[in-house]
mmCIF file of the C-alpha atoms, coordinates in Angstrom:
data_MODEL
# 
_entry.id   MODEL 
# 
loop_
_atom_site.group_PDB 
_atom_site.id 
_atom_site.type_symbol 
_atom_site.label_atom_id 
_atom_site.label_alt_id 
_atom_site.label_comp_id 
_atom_site.label_asym_id 
_atom_site.label_entity_id 
_atom_site.label_seq_id 
_atom_site.pdbx_PDB_ins_code 
_atom_site.Cartn_x 
_atom_site.Cartn_y 
_atom_site.Cartn_z 
_atom_site.occupancy 
_atom_site.B_iso_or_equiv 
_atom_site.pdbx_formal_charge 
_atom_site.auth_seq_id 
_atom_site.auth_comp_id 
_atom_site.auth_asym_id 
_atom_site.auth_atom_id 
_atom_site.pdbx_PDB_model_num 
ATOM 1   C CA . MET A 1 1   ? 0.000   0.000  0.000   1.00 0.00 ? 1   MET A CA 1 
ATOM 2   C CA . PRO A 1 2   ? 1.432   3.426  -0.918  1.00 0.00 ? 2   PRO A CA 1 
ATOM 3   C CA . ARG A 1 3   ? 2.726   5.634  1.877   1.00 0.00 ? 3   ARG A CA 1 
ATOM 4   C CA . ILE A 1 4   ? 2.875   9.386  2.308   1.00 0.00 ? 4   ILE A CA 1 
ATOM 5   C CA . TRP A 1 5   ? 6.117   11.357 2.307   1.00 0.00 ? 5   TRP A CA 1 
ATOM 6   C CA . LYS A 1 6   ? 5.454   14.855 3.610   1.00 0.00 ? 6   LYS A CA 1 
ATOM 7   C CA . PHE A 1 7   ? 7.441   17.953 2.663   1.00 0.00 ? 7   PHE A CA 1 
ATOM 8   C CA . GLY A 1 8   ? 7.052   21.669 3.347   1.00 0.00 ? 8   GLY A CA 1 
ATOM 9   C CA . ASP A 1 9   ? 6.611   24.778 1.247   1.00 0.00 ? 9   ASP A CA 1 
ATOM 10  C CA . SER A 1 10  ? 8.883   25.853 -1.597  1.00 0.00 ? 10  SER A CA 1 
ATOM 11  C CA . VAL A 1 11  ? 10.636  22.541 -2.253  1.00 0.00 ? 11  VAL A CA 1 
ATOM 12  C CA . ASN A 1 12  ? 12.806  23.402 -5.228  1.00 0.00 ? 12  ASN A CA 1 
ATOM 13  C CA . THR A 1 13  ? 14.393  21.279 -7.915  1.00 0.00 ? 13  THR A CA 1 
ATOM 14  C CA . ASP A 1 14  ? 17.745  21.412 -6.097  1.00 0.00 ? 14  ASP A CA 1 
ATOM 15  C CA . ASP A 1 15  ? 16.017  19.987 -3.019  1.00 0.00 ? 15  ASP A CA 1 
ATOM 16  C CA . ILE A 1 16  ? 14.529  17.217 -5.155  1.00 0.00 ? 16  ILE A CA 1 
ATOM 17  C CA . LEU A 1 17  ? 17.843  16.413 -6.839  1.00 0.00 ? 17  LEU A CA 1 
ATOM 18  C CA . PRO A 1 18  ? 20.875  18.541 -6.018  1.00 0.00 ? 18  PRO A CA 1 
ATOM 19  C CA . GLY A 1 19  ? 22.730  19.697 -9.125  1.00 0.00 ? 19  GLY A CA 1 
ATOM 20  C CA . LYS A 1 20  ? 25.960  17.981 -8.113  1.00 0.00 ? 20  LYS A CA 1 
ATOM 21  C CA . PHE A 1 21  ? 24.130  14.644 -8.481  1.00 0.00 ? 21  PHE A CA 1 
ATOM 22  C CA . ALA A 1 22  ? 22.755  15.325 -11.974 1.00 0.00 ? 22  ALA A CA 1 
ATOM 23  C CA . PRO A 1 23  ? 22.829  12.306 -14.296 1.00 0.00 ? 23  PRO A CA 1 
ATOM 24  C CA . PHE A 1 24  ? 25.901  13.611 -16.150 1.00 0.00 ? 24  PHE A CA 1 
ATOM 25  C CA . MET A 1 25  ? 27.713  14.053 -12.812 1.00 0.00 ? 25  MET A CA 1 
ATOM 26  C CA . ALA A 1 26  ? 26.645  11.019 -10.760 1.00 0.00 ? 26  ALA A CA 1 
ATOM 27  C CA . GLY A 1 27  ? 25.763  8.688  -13.627 1.00 0.00 ? 27  GLY A CA 1 
ATOM 28  C CA . GLU A 1 28  ? 22.536  7.784  -15.445 1.00 0.00 ? 28  GLU A CA 1 
ATOM 29  C CA . ASP A 1 29  ? 22.244  4.550  -13.472 1.00 0.00 ? 29  ASP A CA 1 
ATOM 30  C CA . VAL A 1 30  ? 22.493  6.042  -9.957  1.00 0.00 ? 30  VAL A CA 1 
ATOM 31  C CA . PHE A 1 31  ? 21.439  9.709  -9.965  1.00 0.00 ? 31  PHE A CA 1 
ATOM 32  C CA . GLN A 1 32  ? 18.000  8.875  -8.546  1.00 0.00 ? 32  GLN A CA 1 
ATOM 33  C CA . THR A 1 33  ? 19.626  7.506  -5.378  1.00 0.00 ? 33  THR A CA 1 
ATOM 34  C CA . PHE A 1 34  ? 20.386  11.113 -4.413  1.00 0.00 ? 34  PHE A CA 1 
ATOM 35  C CA . ALA A 1 35  ? 16.775  12.343 -4.462  1.00 0.00 ? 35  ALA A CA 1 
ATOM 36  C CA . PHE A 1 36  ? 16.153  14.683 -1.512  1.00 0.00 ? 36  PHE A CA 1 
ATOM 37  C CA . HIS A 1 37  ? 19.739  13.987 -0.434  1.00 0.00 ? 37  HIS A CA 1 
ATOM 38  C CA . TYR A 1 38  ? 19.987  17.003 1.863   1.00 0.00 ? 38  TYR A CA 1 
ATOM 39  C CA . ILE A 1 39  ? 16.436  17.410 3.173   1.00 0.00 ? 39  ILE A CA 1 
ATOM 40  C CA . ARG A 1 40  ? 15.317  13.739 3.462   1.00 0.00 ? 40  ARG A CA 1 
ATOM 41  C CA . PRO A 1 41  ? 18.495  11.626 3.159   1.00 0.00 ? 41  PRO A CA 1 
ATOM 42  C CA . GLU A 1 42  ? 16.577  8.403  3.840   1.00 0.00 ? 42  GLU A CA 1 
ATOM 43  C CA . PHE A 1 43  ? 14.121  8.988  1.002   1.00 0.00 ? 43  PHE A CA 1 
ATOM 44  C CA . ALA A 1 44  ? 15.792  7.258  -1.965  1.00 0.00 ? 44  ALA A CA 1 
ATOM 45  C CA . ALA A 1 45  ? 16.608  4.125  0.017   1.00 0.00 ? 45  ALA A CA 1 
ATOM 46  C CA . GLU A 1 46  ? 13.188  3.829  1.663   1.00 0.00 ? 46  GLU A CA 1 
ATOM 47  C CA . VAL A 1 47  ? 10.661  5.057  -0.909  1.00 0.00 ? 47  VAL A CA 1 
ATOM 48  C CA . ARG A 1 48  ? 8.501   2.304  -2.407  1.00 0.00 ? 48  ARG A CA 1 
ATOM 49  C CA . PRO A 1 49  ? 6.875   2.229  -5.842  1.00 0.00 ? 49  PRO A CA 1 
ATOM 50  C CA . GLY A 1 50  ? 3.587   4.103  -5.732  1.00 0.00 ? 50  GLY A CA 1 
ATOM 51  C CA . ASP A 1 51  ? 4.388   6.196  -2.650  1.00 0.00 ? 51  ASP A CA 1 
ATOM 52  C CA . LEU A 1 52  ? 2.907   9.706  -2.764  1.00 0.00 ? 52  LEU A CA 1 
ATOM 53  C CA . LEU A 1 53  ? 4.576   12.998 -1.937  1.00 0.00 ? 53  LEU A CA 1 
ATOM 54  C CA . ILE A 1 54  ? 2.646   15.712 -0.100  1.00 0.00 ? 54  ILE A CA 1 
ATOM 55  C CA . GLY A 1 55  ? 4.154   19.116 -0.650  1.00 0.00 ? 55  GLY A CA 1 
ATOM 56  C CA . GLY A 1 56  ? 3.443   22.623 0.461   1.00 0.00 ? 56  GLY A CA 1 
ATOM 57  C CA . LYS A 1 57  ? 2.994   25.702 -1.681  1.00 0.00 ? 57  LYS A CA 1 
ATOM 58  C CA . ASN A 1 58  ? 5.089   26.274 -4.794  1.00 0.00 ? 58  ASN A CA 1 
ATOM 59  C CA . TRP A 1 59  ? 6.374   22.709 -5.217  1.00 0.00 ? 59  TRP A CA 1 
ATOM 60  C CA . GLY A 1 60  ? 9.200   22.414 -7.745  1.00 0.00 ? 60  GLY A CA 1 
ATOM 61  C CA . LEU A 1 61  ? 10.245  26.049 -7.965  1.00 0.00 ? 61  LEU A CA 1 
ATOM 62  C CA . GLY A 1 62  ? 13.651  26.962 -9.280  1.00 0.00 ? 62  GLY A CA 1 
ATOM 63  C CA . SER A 1 63  ? 15.140  25.712 -12.462 1.00 0.00 ? 63  SER A CA 1 
ATOM 64  C CA . SER A 1 64  ? 13.404  23.779 -15.171 1.00 0.00 ? 64  SER A CA 1 
ATOM 65  C CA . ARG A 1 65  ? 15.805  20.854 -14.773 1.00 0.00 ? 65  ARG A CA 1 
ATOM 66  C CA . GLU A 1 66  ? 13.993  17.795 -15.972 1.00 0.00 ? 66  GLU A CA 1 
ATOM 67  C CA . TYR A 1 67  ? 16.295  15.416 -14.132 1.00 0.00 ? 67  TYR A CA 1 
ATOM 68  C CA . ALA A 1 68  ? 14.659  16.304 -10.789 1.00 0.00 ? 68  ALA A CA 1 
ATOM 69  C CA . PRO A 1 69  ? 11.328  14.707 -11.797 1.00 0.00 ? 69  PRO A CA 1 
ATOM 70  C CA . GLN A 1 70  ? 13.255  12.040 -13.740 1.00 0.00 ? 70  GLN A CA 1 
ATOM 71  C CA . ALA A 1 71  ? 14.776  10.912 -10.444 1.00 0.00 ? 71  ALA A CA 1 
ATOM 72  C CA . LEU A 1 72  ? 11.271  10.610 -8.975  1.00 0.00 ? 72  LEU A CA 1 
ATOM 73  C CA . LYS A 1 73  ? 10.130  8.679  -12.045 1.00 0.00 ? 73  LYS A CA 1 
ATOM 74  C CA . LYS A 1 74  ? 13.040  6.249  -11.710 1.00 0.00 ? 74  LYS A CA 1 
ATOM 75  C CA . LEU A 1 75  ? 12.090  5.750  -8.057  1.00 0.00 ? 75  LEU A CA 1 
ATOM 76  C CA . GLN A 1 76  ? 8.493   5.070  -9.198  1.00 0.00 ? 76  GLN A CA 1 
ATOM 77  C CA . VAL A 1 77  ? 6.871   7.795  -7.105  1.00 0.00 ? 77  VAL A CA 1 
ATOM 78  C CA . GLY A 1 78  ? 3.107   7.443  -7.588  1.00 0.00 ? 78  GLY A CA 1 
ATOM 79  C CA . GLY A 1 79  ? 2.264   11.131 -7.580  1.00 0.00 ? 79  GLY A CA 1 
ATOM 80  C CA . ILE A 1 80  ? 2.607   14.497 -5.897  1.00 0.00 ? 80  ILE A CA 1 
ATOM 81  C CA . ILE A 1 81  ? -0.093  16.474 -4.142  1.00 0.00 ? 81  ILE A CA 1 
ATOM 82  C CA . ALA A 1 82  ? 0.550   20.126 -3.349  1.00 0.00 ? 82  ALA A CA 1 
ATOM 83  C CA . PRO A 1 83  ? -1.492  23.331 -3.128  1.00 0.00 ? 83  PRO A CA 1 
ATOM 84  C CA . SER A 1 84  ? 0.520   24.868 -5.964  1.00 0.00 ? 84  SER A CA 1 
ATOM 85  C CA . PHE A 1 85  ? 3.297   23.919 -8.380  1.00 0.00 ? 85  PHE A CA 1 
ATOM 86  C CA . ALA A 1 86  ? 5.911   25.825 -10.306 1.00 0.00 ? 86  ALA A CA 1 
ATOM 87  C CA . ARG A 1 87  ? 4.517   25.688 -13.850 1.00 0.00 ? 87  ARG A CA 1 
ATOM 88  C CA . ILE A 1 88  ? 7.554   24.301 -15.705 1.00 0.00 ? 88  ILE A CA 1 
ATOM 89  C CA . HIS A 1 89  ? 8.111   21.631 -13.072 1.00 0.00 ? 89  HIS A CA 1 
ATOM 90  C CA . TYR A 1 90  ? 4.408   20.727 -13.166 1.00 0.00 ? 90  TYR A CA 1 
ATOM 91  C CA . ARG A 1 91  ? 4.622   20.212 -16.924 1.00 0.00 ? 91  ARG A CA 1 
ATOM 92  C CA . ASN A 1 92  ? 7.813   18.152 -16.560 1.00 0.00 ? 92  ASN A CA 1 
ATOM 93  C CA . LEU A 1 93  ? 6.025   15.894 -14.062 1.00 0.00 ? 93  LEU A CA 1 
ATOM 94  C CA . LEU A 1 94  ? 3.118   15.351 -16.443 1.00 0.00 ? 94  LEU A CA 1 
ATOM 95  C CA . ASN A 1 95  ? 5.412   14.839 -19.442 1.00 0.00 ? 95  ASN A CA 1 
ATOM 96  C CA . LEU A 1 96  ? 7.144   12.053 -17.534 1.00 0.00 ? 96  LEU A CA 1 
ATOM 97  C CA . GLY A 1 97  ? 3.902   10.477 -16.321 1.00 0.00 ? 97  GLY A CA 1 
ATOM 98  C CA . ILE A 1 98  ? 4.009   11.530 -12.674 1.00 0.00 ? 98  ILE A CA 1 
ATOM 99  C CA . PRO A 1 99  ? 0.515   12.605 -11.611 1.00 0.00 ? 99  PRO A CA 1 
ATOM 100 C CA . ALA A 1 100 ? 0.412   16.009 -9.928  1.00 0.00 ? 100 ALA A CA 1 
ATOM 101 C CA . PHE A 1 101 ? -2.686  17.120 -8.040  1.00 0.00 ? 101 PHE A CA 1 
ATOM 102 C CA . GLU A 1 102 ? -3.308  20.655 -6.822  1.00 0.00 ? 102 GLU A CA 1 
ATOM 103 C CA . ALA A 1 103 ? -4.797  20.232 -3.358  1.00 0.00 ? 103 ALA A CA 1 
ATOM 104 C CA . ASP A 1 104 ? -3.721  21.182 0.152   1.00 0.00 ? 104 ASP A CA 1 
ATOM 105 C CA . LEU A 1 105 ? -3.465  18.120 2.380   1.00 0.00 ? 105 LEU A CA 1 
ATOM 106 C CA . THR A 1 106 ? -0.480  19.373 4.380   1.00 0.00 ? 106 THR A CA 1 
ATOM 107 C CA . ASN A 1 107 ? -2.483  19.620 7.608   1.00 0.00 ? 107 ASN A CA 1 
ATOM 108 C CA . VAL A 1 108 ? -4.337  16.357 7.061   1.00 0.00 ? 108 VAL A CA 1 
ATOM 109 C CA . LEU A 1 109 ? -1.856  13.638 6.059   1.00 0.00 ? 109 LEU A CA 1 
ATOM 110 C CA . GLN A 1 110 ? 1.328   12.645 7.861   1.00 0.00 ? 110 GLN A CA 1 
ATOM 111 C CA . ASP A 1 111 ? 4.552   10.878 6.970   1.00 0.00 ? 111 ASP A CA 1 
ATOM 112 C CA . GLY A 1 112 ? 3.999   7.154  6.724   1.00 0.00 ? 112 GLY A CA 1 
ATOM 113 C CA . ASP A 1 113 ? 0.205   7.265  6.375   1.00 0.00 ? 113 ASP A CA 1 
ATOM 114 C CA . GLU A 1 114 ? -0.913  4.401  4.153   1.00 0.00 ? 114 GLU A CA 1 
ATOM 115 C CA . VAL A 1 115 ? -3.270  5.477  1.391   1.00 0.00 ? 115 VAL A CA 1 
ATOM 116 C CA . THR A 1 116 ? -4.830  4.438  -1.890  1.00 0.00 ? 116 THR A CA 1 
ATOM 117 C CA . LEU A 1 117 ? -5.413  6.724  -4.843  1.00 0.00 ? 117 LEU A CA 1 
ATOM 118 C CA . ASP A 1 118 ? -8.031  6.206  -7.544  1.00 0.00 ? 118 ASP A CA 1 
ATOM 119 C CA . MET A 1 119 ? -6.642  8.135  -10.491 1.00 0.00 ? 119 MET A CA 1 
ATOM 120 C CA . ALA A 1 120 ? -9.928  8.167  -12.411 1.00 0.00 ? 120 ALA A CA 1 
ATOM 121 C CA . THR A 1 121 ? -12.023 9.650  -9.615  1.00 0.00 ? 121 THR A CA 1 
ATOM 122 C CA . GLY A 1 122 ? -9.340  11.544 -7.710  1.00 0.00 ? 122 GLY A CA 1 
ATOM 123 C CA . GLU A 1 123 ? -10.282 9.811  -4.466  1.00 0.00 ? 123 GLU A CA 1 
ATOM 124 C CA . LEU A 1 124 ? -7.472  9.454  -1.968  1.00 0.00 ? 124 LEU A CA 1 
ATOM 125 C CA . ARG A 1 125 ? -8.288  7.119  0.904   1.00 0.00 ? 125 ARG A CA 1 
ATOM 126 C CA . ARG A 1 126 ? -6.671  6.706  4.291   1.00 0.00 ? 126 ARG A CA 1 
ATOM 127 C CA . GLY A 1 127 ? -8.598  3.984  6.037   1.00 0.00 ? 127 GLY A CA 1 
ATOM 128 C CA . ASP A 1 128 ? -12.242 5.069  6.050   1.00 0.00 ? 128 ASP A CA 1 
ATOM 129 C CA . GLU A 1 129 ? -11.411 8.703  5.281   1.00 0.00 ? 129 GLU A CA 1 
ATOM 130 C CA . VAL A 1 130 ? -11.836 9.944  1.721   1.00 0.00 ? 130 VAL A CA 1 
ATOM 131 C CA . PHE A 1 131 ? -10.163 13.082 0.394   1.00 0.00 ? 131 PHE A CA 1 
ATOM 132 C CA . GLN A 1 132 ? -11.397 14.315 -2.961  1.00 0.00 ? 132 GLN A CA 1 
ATOM 133 C CA . LEU A 1 133 ? -8.627  15.505 -5.262  1.00 0.00 ? 133 LEU A CA 1 
ATOM 134 C CA . PRO A 1 134 ? -9.340  17.129 -8.590  1.00 0.00 ? 134 PRO A CA 1 
ATOM 135 C CA . PRO A 1 135 ? -9.581  14.098 -10.905 1.00 0.00 ? 135 PRO A CA 1 
ATOM 136 C CA . ALA A 1 136 ? -6.963  13.869 -13.613 1.00 0.00 ? 136 ALA A CA 1 
ATOM 137 C CA . PRO A 1 137 ? -8.361  15.065 -16.943 1.00 0.00 ? 137 PRO A CA 1 
ATOM 138 C CA . GLU A 1 138 ? -9.102  12.439 -19.581 1.00 0.00 ? 138 GLU A CA 1 
ATOM 139 C CA . PHE A 1 139 ? -6.088  13.390 -21.728 1.00 0.00 ? 139 PHE A CA 1 
ATOM 140 C CA . LEU A 1 140 ? -3.781  12.845 -18.758 1.00 0.00 ? 140 LEU A CA 1 
ATOM 141 C CA . ARG A 1 141 ? -5.343  9.490  -17.848 1.00 0.00 ? 141 ARG A CA 1 
ATOM 142 C CA . GLU A 1 142 ? -4.801  8.413  -21.476 1.00 0.00 ? 142 GLU A CA 1 
ATOM 143 C CA . ALA A 1 143 ? -1.168  9.486  -21.283 1.00 0.00 ? 143 ALA A CA 1 
ATOM 144 C CA . LEU A 1 144 ? -0.601  7.826  -17.903 1.00 0.00 ? 144 LEU A CA 1 
ATOM 145 C CA . ALA A 1 145 ? -2.036  4.572  -19.263 1.00 0.00 ? 145 ALA A CA 1 
ATOM 146 C CA . GLU A 1 146 ? 0.888   4.605  -21.715 1.00 0.00 ? 146 GLU A CA 1 
ATOM 147 C CA . GLY A 1 147 ? 3.380   5.676  -19.040 1.00 0.00 ? 147 GLY A CA 1 
ATOM 148 C CA . SER A 1 148 ? 3.758   9.361  -19.919 1.00 0.00 ? 148 SER A CA 1 
ATOM 149 C CA . ILE A 1 149 ? 2.774   12.017 -22.431 1.00 0.00 ? 149 ILE A CA 1 
ATOM 150 C CA . LEU A 1 150 ? 5.990   11.288 -24.302 1.00 0.00 ? 150 LEU A CA 1 
ATOM 151 C CA . ALA A 1 151 ? 5.298   7.550  -24.456 1.00 0.00 ? 151 ALA A CA 1 
ATOM 152 C CA . TYR A 1 152 ? 1.775   8.280  -25.689 1.00 0.00 ? 152 TYR A CA 1 
ATOM 153 C CA . TYR A 1 153 ? 3.115   10.498 -28.460 1.00 0.00 ? 153 TYR A CA 1 
ATOM 154 C CA . LYS A 1 154 ? 5.679   7.909  -29.540 1.00 0.00 ? 154 LYS A CA 1 
ATOM 155 C CA . LYS A 1 155 ? 2.976   5.254  -29.778 1.00 0.00 ? 155 LYS A CA 1 
ATOM 156 C CA . TYR A 1 156 ? 0.201   7.274  -31.471 1.00 0.00 ? 156 TYR A CA 1 
ATOM 157 C CA . GLN A 1 157 ? 2.161   10.083 -33.194 1.00 0.00 ? 157 GLN A CA 1 
ATOM 158 C CA . ARG A 1 158 ? -0.156  12.639 -31.589 1.00 0.00 ? 158 ARG A CA 1 
ATOM 159 C CA . PHE A 1 159 ? -0.789  14.042 -28.165 1.00 0.00 ? 159 PHE A CA 1 
ATOM 160 C CA . PRO A 1 160 ? -3.612  12.778 -25.959 1.00 0.00 ? 160 PRO A CA 1 
ATOM 161 C CA . GLY A 1 161 ? -6.827  14.596 -26.768 1.00 0.00 ? 161 GLY A CA 1 
ATOM 162 C CA . GLU A 1 162 ? -5.801  15.486 -30.320 1.00 0.00 ? 162 GLU A CA 1 
ATOM 163 C CA . GLN A 1 163 ? -7.886  14.151 -33.167 1.00 0.00 ? 163 GLN A CA 1 
ATOM 164 C CA . GLU A 1 164 ? -6.421  11.327 -35.189 1.00 0.00 ? 164 GLU A CA 1 
ATOM 165 C CA . SER A 1 165 ? -5.331  12.417 -38.676 1.00 0.00 ? 165 SER A CA 1 
# 
């Protein structure tokens, strides 16, 4: 069952993956092992596929470095929920197939809470409690079914939601 990893406000791309551990510095095969190296050093070793990140305001601010969300993708993070996202980072998450939900659950969920997420309905459950997230739009669910927007495009030669030619 996925668990919650809770973070604060203004987590930037250097917090997610410090620049000195970029793929071209640390290596394509290991750079993800440095995710949150300085603010949650246990994260990369303990995160499980499907775990969800709860962030505060302005998640992903800073540079547009795509390798920060790539590290999360390689670690198989199941999604990120935050009240607001830096726009470029938000798009990078979606391009890579990491669901991002704009909702404030910072005062509700705690580190280690076990949850389930229904992507189609946006329902996040912790035991008997249900938290309604904005459901992912149809185009995003189509893309996530293929793994990412990029994978969808490679397979269909168009973006999700575009008419077939």
